[in-house]
PyMOL Python script that loads the backbone (N, CA, C, O; Angstrom):
from pymol import cmd

cmd.read_pdbstr("""\
ATOM      1  N   UNK A   1     120.531  -3.796 142.030  1.00  0.00           N
ATOM      2  CA  UNK A   1     120.176  -5.773 141.967  1.00  0.00           C
ATOM      3  C   UNK A   1     120.100  -5.984 140.465  1.00  0.00           C
ATOM      4  O   UNK A   1     119.432  -5.420 139.598  1.00  0.00           O
ATOM      5  N   UNK A   2     120.983  -6.964 140.423  1.00  0.00           N
ATOM      6  CA  UNK A   2     120.966  -7.669 139.568  1.00  0.00           C
ATOM      7  C   UNK A   2     120.586  -8.878 140.099  1.00  0.00           C
ATOM      8  O   UNK A   2     121.010  -9.353 141.153  1.00  0.00           O
ATOM      9  N   UNK A   3     119.675  -9.432 139.257  1.00  0.00           N
ATOM     10  CA  UNK A   3     118.758 -10.644 139.525  1.00  0.00           C
ATOM     11  C   UNK A   3     119.646 -11.974 140.337  1.00  0.00           C
ATOM     12  O   UNK A   3     119.102 -12.767 141.106  1.00  0.00           O
ATOM     13  N   UNK A   4     121.285 -11.997 139.920  1.00  0.00           N
ATOM     14  CA  UNK A   4     121.502 -13.145 140.014  1.00  0.00           C
ATOM     15  C   UNK A   4     122.189 -13.028 141.557  1.00  0.00           C
ATOM     16  O   UNK A   4     122.690 -13.885 142.285  1.00  0.00           O
ATOM     17  N   UNK A   5     122.013 -11.799 141.695  1.00  0.00           N
ATOM     18  CA  UNK A   5     122.615 -11.314 143.147  1.00  0.00           C
ATOM     19  C   UNK A   5     121.736 -10.905 144.751  1.00  0.00           C
ATOM     20  O   UNK A   5     122.156 -10.614 145.870  1.00  0.00           O
ATOM     21  N   UNK A   6     119.668 -11.144 143.877  1.00  0.00           N
ATOM     22  CA  UNK A   6     119.110 -11.297 144.140  1.00  0.00           C
ATOM     23  C   UNK A   6     119.120 -12.880 144.997  1.00  0.00           C
ATOM     24  O   UNK A   6     119.106 -13.033 146.219  1.00  0.00           O
ATOM     25  N   UNK A   7     119.141 -13.734 144.154  1.00  0.00           N
ATOM     26  CA  UNK A   7     119.184 -15.017 144.177  1.00  0.00           C
ATOM     27  C   UNK A   7     120.304 -15.560 145.192  1.00  0.00           C
ATOM     28  O   UNK A   7     120.108 -16.132 146.264  1.00  0.00           O
ATOM     29  N   UNK A   8     121.303 -15.296 144.697  1.00  0.00           N
ATOM     30  CA  UNK A   8     122.698 -15.632 145.990  1.00  0.00           C
ATOM     31  C   UNK A   8     122.135 -14.943 147.340  1.00  0.00           C
ATOM     32  O   UNK A   8     122.746 -15.381 148.315  1.00  0.00           O
ATOM     33  N   UNK A   9     121.291 -14.132 147.630  1.00  0.00           N
ATOM     34  CA  UNK A   9     121.314 -13.773 148.552  1.00  0.00           C
ATOM     35  C   UNK A   9     120.129 -14.552 149.642  1.00  0.00           C
ATOM     36  O   UNK A   9     119.946 -14.651 150.855  1.00  0.00           O
ATOM     37  N   UNK A  10     119.613 -14.924 148.613  1.00  0.00           N
ATOM     38  CA  UNK A  10     118.315 -16.153 149.123  1.00  0.00           C
ATOM     39  C   UNK A  10     118.721 -17.095 149.740  1.00  0.00           C
ATOM     40  O   UNK A  10     118.680 -17.428 150.924  1.00  0.00           O
ATOM     41  N   UNK A  11     119.324 -17.722 148.392  1.00  0.00           N
ATOM     42  CA  UNK A  11     120.441 -19.129 149.348  1.00  0.00           C
ATOM     43  C   UNK A  11     120.936 -18.540 150.131  1.00  0.00           C
ATOM     44  O   UNK A  11     119.882 -18.267 150.704  1.00  0.00           O
ATOM     45  N   UNK A  12     122.088 -17.778 151.062  1.00  0.00           N
ATOM     46  CA  UNK A  12     122.242 -17.849 151.272  1.00  0.00           C
ATOM     47  C   UNK A  12     121.315 -17.950 153.219  1.00  0.00           C
ATOM     48  O   UNK A  12     121.554 -18.646 154.207  1.00  0.00           O
ATOM     49  N   UNK A  13     120.359 -16.950 152.949  1.00  0.00           N
ATOM     50  CA  UNK A  13     119.233 -16.780 153.677  1.00  0.00           C
ATOM     51  C   UNK A  13     119.092 -17.618 153.535  1.00  0.00           C
ATOM     52  O   UNK A  13     120.281 -17.803 153.794  1.00  0.00           O
ATOM     53  N   UNK A  14     118.550 -19.108 153.214  1.00  0.00           N
ATOM     54  CA  UNK A  14     117.661 -19.826 153.235  1.00  0.00           C
ATOM     55  C   UNK A  14     118.804 -20.579 153.563  1.00  0.00           C
ATOM     56  O   UNK A  14     118.602 -20.863 154.744  1.00  0.00           O
ATOM     57  N   UNK A  15     119.901 -21.084 153.231  1.00  0.00           N
ATOM     58  CA  UNK A  15     120.882 -21.844 154.414  1.00  0.00           C
ATOM     59  C   UNK A  15     120.935 -21.497 155.461  1.00  0.00           C
ATOM     60  O   UNK A  15     120.453 -22.440 156.089  1.00  0.00           O
ATOM     61  N   UNK A  16     121.220 -20.699 156.194  1.00  0.00           N
ATOM     62  CA  UNK A  16     120.881 -19.836 157.030  1.00  0.00           C
ATOM     63  C   UNK A  16     119.948 -20.669 158.280  1.00  0.00           C
ATOM     64  O   UNK A  16     120.263 -21.515 159.116  1.00  0.00           O
ATOM     65  N   UNK A  17     118.458 -19.866 157.894  1.00  0.00           N
ATOM     66  CA  UNK A  17     117.674 -20.808 158.074  1.00  0.00           C
ATOM     67  C   UNK A  17     117.586 -21.776 158.349  1.00  0.00           C
ATOM     68  O   UNK A  17     117.230 -22.026 159.501  1.00  0.00           O
ATOM     69  N   UNK A  18     117.927 -23.050 157.231  1.00  0.00           N
ATOM     70  CA  UNK A  18     117.931 -23.810 157.153  1.00  0.00           C
ATOM     71  C   UNK A  18     118.657 -24.761 158.119  1.00  0.00           C
ATOM     72  O   UNK A  18     118.291 -25.874 158.499  1.00  0.00           O
ATOM     73  N   UNK A  19     119.856 -24.019 158.453  1.00  0.00           N
ATOM     74  CA  UNK A  19     120.984 -24.875 159.724  1.00  0.00           C
ATOM     75  C   UNK A  19     120.849 -24.829 160.675  1.00  0.00           C
ATOM     76  O   UNK A  19     121.452 -25.506 161.508  1.00  0.00           O
ATOM     77  N   UNK A  20     119.468 -23.490 161.021  1.00  0.00           N
ATOM     78  CA  UNK A  20     119.261 -23.041 162.429  1.00  0.00           C
ATOM     79  C   UNK A  20     118.351 -23.999 162.669  1.00  0.00           C
ATOM     80  O   UNK A  20     118.599 -24.738 163.622  1.00  0.00           O
ATOM     81  N   UNK A  21     117.252 -24.206 161.993  1.00  0.00           N
ATOM     82  CA  UNK A  21     116.224 -25.414 161.954  1.00  0.00           C
ATOM     83  C   UNK A  21     116.490 -27.196 162.199  1.00  0.00           C
ATOM     84  O   UNK A  21     116.026 -28.067 162.935  1.00  0.00           O
ATOM     85  N   UNK A  22     117.354 -27.120 161.281  1.00  0.00           N
ATOM     86  CA  UNK A  22     117.955 -28.417 161.363  1.00  0.00           C
ATOM     87  C   UNK A  22     118.598 -28.504 162.755  1.00  0.00           C
ATOM     88  O   UNK A  22     118.229 -29.467 163.427  1.00  0.00           O
ATOM     89  N   UNK A  23     119.592 -27.579 163.371  1.00  0.00           N
ATOM     90  CA  UNK A  23     120.006 -28.351 165.315  1.00  0.00           C
ATOM     91  C   UNK A  23     119.105 -28.194 165.659  1.00  0.00           C
ATOM     92  O   UNK A  23     118.816 -28.796 166.693  1.00  0.00           O
ATOM     93  N   UNK A  24     118.047 -27.273 165.021  1.00  0.00           N
ATOM     94  CA  UNK A  24     117.003 -26.850 166.898  1.00  0.00           C
ATOM     95  C   UNK A  24     115.814 -28.611 166.581  1.00  0.00           C
ATOM     96  O   UNK A  24     115.133 -29.053 167.507  1.00  0.00           O
ATOM     97  N   UNK A  25     115.835 -29.188 165.404  1.00  0.00           N
ATOM     98  CA  UNK A  25     115.265 -30.165 165.439  1.00  0.00           C
ATOM     99  C   UNK A  25     116.023 -31.517 165.900  1.00  0.00           C
ATOM    100  O   UNK A  25     115.401 -32.431 166.441  1.00  0.00           O
ATOM    101  N   UNK A  26     117.356 -31.574 165.657  1.00  0.00           N
ATOM    102  CA  UNK A  26     117.782 -32.231 166.880  1.00  0.00           C
ATOM    103  C   UNK A  26     118.575 -32.716 167.745  1.00  0.00           C
ATOM    104  O   UNK A  26     119.164 -33.796 167.773  1.00  0.00           O
ATOM    105  N   UNK A  27     118.554 -31.651 168.620  1.00  0.00           N
ATOM    106  CA  UNK A  27     118.283 -31.287 169.523  1.00  0.00           C
ATOM    107  C   UNK A  27     118.015 -31.958 170.431  1.00  0.00           C
ATOM    108  O   UNK A  27     116.912 -32.400 170.109  1.00  0.00           O
ATOM    109  N   UNK A  28     118.282 -32.406 171.480  1.00  0.00           N
ATOM    110  CA  UNK A  28     118.488 -32.710 172.870  1.00  0.00           C
ATOM    111  C   UNK A  28     118.935 -33.199 173.929  1.00  0.00           C
ATOM    112  O   UNK A  28     120.142 -33.243 174.167  1.00  0.00           O
ATOM    113  N   UNK A  29     117.707 -33.796 175.001  1.00  0.00           N
ATOM    114  CA  UNK A  29     117.829 -33.236 175.602  1.00  0.00           C
ATOM    115  C   UNK A  29     118.853 -33.923 176.778  1.00  0.00           C
ATOM    116  O   UNK A  29     118.318 -35.018 176.952  1.00  0.00           O
ATOM    117  N   UNK A  30     120.272 -33.859 177.858  1.00  0.00           N
ATOM    118  CA  UNK A  30     121.112 -34.878 178.541  1.00  0.00           C
ATOM    119  C   UNK A  30     119.937 -35.650 179.386  1.00  0.00           C
ATOM    120  O   UNK A  30     119.338 -35.100 180.311  1.00  0.00           O
ATOM    121  N   UNK A  31     119.682 -36.986 178.957  1.00  0.00           N
ATOM    122  CA  UNK A  31     119.632 -37.670 180.138  1.00  0.00           C
ATOM    123  C   UNK A  31     120.592 -37.934 181.461  1.00  0.00           C
ATOM    124  O   UNK A  31     121.617 -38.611 181.525  1.00  0.00           O
ATOM    125  N   UNK A  32     119.938 -37.195 182.470  1.00  0.00           N
ATOM    126  CA  UNK A  32     120.524 -36.793 184.213  1.00  0.00           C
ATOM    127  C   UNK A  32     119.680 -37.806 185.301  1.00  0.00           C
ATOM    128  O   UNK A  32     118.550 -38.282 185.201  1.00  0.00           O
ATOM    129  N   UNK A  33     120.255 -37.878 185.911  1.00  0.00           N
ATOM    130  CA  UNK A  33     120.161 -38.682 186.752  1.00  0.00           C
ATOM    131  C   UNK A  33     119.574 -38.136 188.193  1.00  0.00           C
ATOM    132  O   UNK A  33     120.475 -37.846 188.980  1.00  0.00           O
ATOM    133  N   UNK A  34     118.708 -38.010 188.513  1.00  0.00           N
ATOM    134  CA  UNK A  34     118.756 -37.408 190.324  1.00  0.00           C
ATOM    135  C   UNK A  34     119.894 -36.741 190.567  1.00  0.00           C
ATOM    136  O   UNK A  34     120.216 -35.554 190.615  1.00  0.00           O
ATOM    137  N   UNK A  35     120.392 -37.701 190.698  1.00  0.00           N
ATOM    138  CA  UNK A  35     121.701 -37.350 191.931  1.00  0.00           C
ATOM    139  C   UNK A  35     122.994 -35.877 190.920  1.00  0.00           C
ATOM    140  O   UNK A  35     123.808 -35.041 191.310  1.00  0.00           O
ATOM    141  N   UNK A  36     122.529 -36.272 189.735  1.00  0.00           N
ATOM    142  CA  UNK A  36     123.424 -35.163 188.414  1.00  0.00           C
ATOM    143  C   UNK A  36     122.672 -34.021 188.493  1.00  0.00           C
ATOM    144  O   UNK A  36     123.349 -33.073 188.095  1.00  0.00           O
ATOM    145  N   UNK A  37     121.325 -33.616 188.904  1.00  0.00           N
ATOM    146  CA  UNK A  37     120.692 -32.531 188.515  1.00  0.00           C
ATOM    147  C   UNK A  37     121.397 -32.231 190.342  1.00  0.00           C
ATOM    148  O   UNK A  37     122.476 -31.669 190.532  1.00  0.00           O
ATOM    149  N   UNK A  38     120.308 -32.858 191.701  1.00  0.00           N
ATOM    150  CA  UNK A  38     121.108 -32.550 192.458  1.00  0.00           C
ATOM    151  C   UNK A  38     122.096 -31.626 192.632  1.00  0.00           C
ATOM    152  O   UNK A  38     122.053 -30.471 193.056  1.00  0.00           O
ATOM    153  N   UNK A  39     123.443 -32.649 192.047  1.00  0.00           N
ATOM    154  CA  UNK A  39     124.710 -31.492 192.122  1.00  0.00           C
ATOM    155  C   UNK A  39     125.073 -30.524 191.231  1.00  0.00           C
ATOM    156  O   UNK A  39     126.207 -30.046 191.251  1.00  0.00           O
ATOM    157  N   UNK A  40     124.282 -30.200 190.494  1.00  0.00           N
ATOM    158  CA  UNK A  40     124.057 -29.474 189.514  1.00  0.00           C
ATOM    159  C   UNK A  40     124.097 -27.749 189.687  1.00  0.00           C
ATOM    160  O   UNK A  40     124.734 -26.764 189.315  1.00  0.00           O
ATOM    161  N   UNK A  41     122.359 -28.351 190.950  1.00  0.00           N
ATOM    162  CA  UNK A  41     121.912 -27.191 191.591  1.00  0.00           C
ATOM    163  C   UNK A  41     122.501 -26.901 192.551  1.00  0.00           C
ATOM    164  O   UNK A  41     122.433 -25.748 192.978  1.00  0.00           O
ATOM    165  N   UNK A  42     123.196 -27.790 193.126  1.00  0.00           N
ATOM    166  CA  UNK A  42     124.111 -27.566 194.443  1.00  0.00           C
ATOM    167  C   UNK A  42     125.214 -25.993 193.942  1.00  0.00           C
ATOM    168  O   UNK A  42     125.508 -24.864 194.336  1.00  0.00           O
ATOM    169  N   UNK A  43     125.441 -26.846 192.966  1.00  0.00           N
ATOM    170  CA  UNK A  43     127.075 -25.757 192.270  1.00  0.00           C
ATOM    171  C   UNK A  43     126.902 -24.870 191.686  1.00  0.00           C
ATOM    172  O   UNK A  43     127.798 -24.070 191.416  1.00  0.00           O
ATOM    173  N   UNK A  44     125.448 -24.729 191.243  1.00  0.00           N
ATOM    174  CA  UNK A  44     124.695 -23.101 190.898  1.00  0.00           C
ATOM    175  C   UNK A  44     124.662 -22.414 192.200  1.00  0.00           C
ATOM    176  O   UNK A  44     125.133 -21.279 192.118  1.00  0.00           O
ATOM    177  N   UNK A  45     124.256 -22.742 193.368  1.00  0.00           N
ATOM    178  CA  UNK A  45     123.566 -22.151 194.321  1.00  0.00           C
ATOM    179  C   UNK A  45     124.662 -21.463 195.078  1.00  0.00           C
ATOM    180  O   UNK A  45     124.621 -20.354 195.610  1.00  0.00           O
ATOM    181  N   UNK A  46     126.176 -22.780 195.002  1.00  0.00           N
ATOM    182  CA  UNK A  46     127.693 -22.248 195.319  1.00  0.00           C
ATOM    183  C   UNK A  46     128.032 -21.005 194.677  1.00  0.00           C
ATOM    184  O   UNK A  46     127.865 -19.920 195.234  1.00  0.00           O
ATOM    185  N   UNK A  47     128.358 -21.096 193.878  1.00  0.00           N
ATOM    186  CA  UNK A  47     128.459 -20.076 192.253  1.00  0.00           C
ATOM    187  C   UNK A  47     127.616 -18.567 193.190  1.00  0.00           C
ATOM    188  O   UNK A  47     128.161 -17.651 193.806  1.00  0.00           O
ATOM    189  N   UNK A  48     126.176 -18.834 192.954  1.00  0.00           N
ATOM    190  CA  UNK A  48     125.478 -17.941 193.132  1.00  0.00           C
ATOM    191  C   UNK A  48     126.019 -17.503 193.910  1.00  0.00           C
ATOM    192  O   UNK A  48     126.704 -16.509 193.667  1.00  0.00           O
ATOM    193  N   UNK A  49     125.964 -18.007 195.114  1.00  0.00           N
ATOM    194  CA  UNK A  49     126.816 -17.047 196.530  1.00  0.00           C
ATOM    195  C   UNK A  49     128.190 -16.536 195.929  1.00  0.00           C
ATOM    196  O   UNK A  49     128.558 -15.476 195.422  1.00  0.00           O
ATOM    197  N   UNK A  50     128.539 -17.245 196.092  1.00  0.00           N
ATOM    198  CA  UNK A  50     130.167 -16.331 195.732  1.00  0.00           C
ATOM    199  C   UNK A  50     130.473 -15.249 194.234  1.00  0.00           C
ATOM    200  O   UNK A  50     131.485 -14.633 193.898  1.00  0.00           O
ATOM    201  N   UNK A  51     129.331 -15.352 193.690  1.00  0.00           N
ATOM    202  CA  UNK A  51     129.361 -13.913 192.769  1.00  0.00           C
ATOM    203  C   UNK A  51     128.190 -13.283 193.403  1.00  0.00           C
ATOM    204  O   UNK A  51     127.612 -12.379 192.799  1.00  0.00           O
ATOM    205  N   UNK A  52     127.749 -13.704 194.659  1.00  0.00           N
ATOM    206  CA  UNK A  52     127.238 -12.165 195.064  1.00  0.00           C
ATOM    207  C   UNK A  52     128.586 -11.790 196.628  1.00  0.00           C
ATOM    208  O   UNK A  52     128.722 -10.903 197.471  1.00  0.00           O
ATOM    209  N   UNK A  53     128.845 -12.259 196.492  1.00  0.00           N
ATOM    210  CA  UNK A  53     129.665 -11.730 197.522  1.00  0.00           C
ATOM    211  C   UNK A  53     131.052 -11.163 197.011  1.00  0.00           C
ATOM    212  O   UNK A  53     131.954 -10.637 197.664  1.00  0.00           O
ATOM    213  N   UNK A  54     130.943 -11.479 195.353  1.00  0.00           N
ATOM    214  CA  UNK A  54     132.809 -10.712 195.478  1.00  0.00           C
ATOM    215  C   UNK A  54     131.786  -9.488 195.029  1.00  0.00           C
ATOM    216  O   UNK A  54     132.333  -8.400 195.207  1.00  0.00           O
ATOM    217  N   UNK A  55     130.345  -9.372 194.453  1.00  0.00           N
ATOM    218  CA  UNK A  55     130.150  -8.297 194.239  1.00  0.00           C
ATOM    219  C   UNK A  55     130.425  -7.008 195.754  1.00  0.00           C
ATOM    220  O   UNK A  55     130.227  -5.805 195.584  1.00  0.00           O
TER     221      UNK A  55
END
""", "prot")
cmd.dss("prot")
cmd.show_as("cartoon", "prot")
cmd.util.cbc("prot")
cmd.orient("prot")
């Protein structure tokens, strides 16, 4: 492979890795209240029970 093909390949991989690292750094947790967390956990339990029933 010619040198410019390697250069393009390295730039493409660097762009992908850089984008993923930037995405990881800017990710933030959602500030949820205790009531919201409780509802989410309850909904998850209901869906797990429904899935187990369907099997």
